[in-house]
N, C-alpha and C positions, 0 to 999 in steps of 0.2 A: 235401397229405402225409396219408396214413392213418394212423390210430392204433388200436392193439389196445389194449383196457382188460381188465386182469387185476384182478377184485375178489377180494380175500381175505376169507372170512368168520371170524371167531374161533371161533366155534362149530364150523365145519367143520375148522378148523386143529387144534383141541385137543379135538374130540370132546365139548364141553360147550355145549348150547344156550343155557345161561344166559349164556354170555359174548358173544351175539350183539349186544348192545347197547353192549359196550366196543369203541371205535375202535381200530384198530391204529395204532402210530407206528412209524416207520422211523428208523433210525440208521445212521451208517456203520459198516461192518464193517471186517474185518483187512485186506481188499483194497481197492484204490483204487475199482473199479466194483462193490463188494458193499455191500449194505444189509441189516439184520437187524431183525427184530421178534420179540418174545419174550413168554411169559407162563409164569411158574413156570419148569419144566424143559424146556419145549419152545422150540425156536429154528426160526424161519423166515429162510432166507437167500435173498434175490433177486439176481440177476446178469443180464448181457444174454442169458445162454444158458438162464435158466429159473430154477426154484424149487426148493429143498431144504427139504424138512420132515422134521426127524429124519432118518432113514435113507432116506426116499422122495424121489425126484426127478421133476419135470416138465421136460423138456427141450424147448426150441424148436428143431427140426430145422432145420439151415442158417442159424442166427442167427449175426450176427458177434459174436464174443466180445469185441471192442474197441469197442463201441458205447459212446458217451459216456453215463454216469451223471448225472443231473441232479435232485438233490432239490428238491422244491417244497413250498410252503406250510409254512415254518419255524414250529414251535410254540412257545409261552412255556415248555414244560417242557423237561427236560433229564435225562439219566441220569448217574449216578455209579457208579462200580465201586471200591470200596475193598478191593482184594485184599491179603490179608496185612496185617501191620503196617507194612510198608515203603511209605512214601508214594512212592517211584519207581515202584512197580507200579501206583498208583491211575490211574484214567482218570476225570477229573471235567468236568463241564460237557459231555457229549456231546451235541450237538444232536438234536432229534428233529423229525421231518417227517412230514407227513400223507401224502404220495405220493412215489413215485421214478418219474421218467421215463428211459427208455433211448432215445436218439435213433438212428434209421437201424438198428434192429436187423436189419431186412431193408430193401433200397433202397427208400427213400421211407416207411418204416414206423416208427412209435415204439410202444414197449411201455410202458404206465403200470400200476403196482402201486398198489393202495390197498385200505384195508378199513374 
C-alpha cells in the first residue's frame, strides 16, 4: 500500500513563522470523517477529499469521499468547549491526536495528515 503524507506547518497555516515549533493536534469535527486543528481564530479541517483552511480549499481530485478516517497517536491532552452557560451545549474531554489517516483515498493509497 502506498501512502501520501500531507505535512501541515503551523507557520504556513496561520502566517506566523513563530508558530513553526508548535505541533498541530487534531480532534474529531462535526462530521464522522472530519478532523480539525485550530489556533486562535483559524481553523483547519481535514477530510478524505482534502483540506480547508479558512475560506481556502485544497482538494484531492478523484478522492473517495467515504474513505475511512483513522485517528492515530492519541495524546494525553484534550479540548473543552464551554459554550454559553448551558452545560448541555458544552463539549468536554474531546480527544486530541497527533495524526489522522484516511485509508484508501485512492485505490491502495492512504493519506496521512500531521504537523
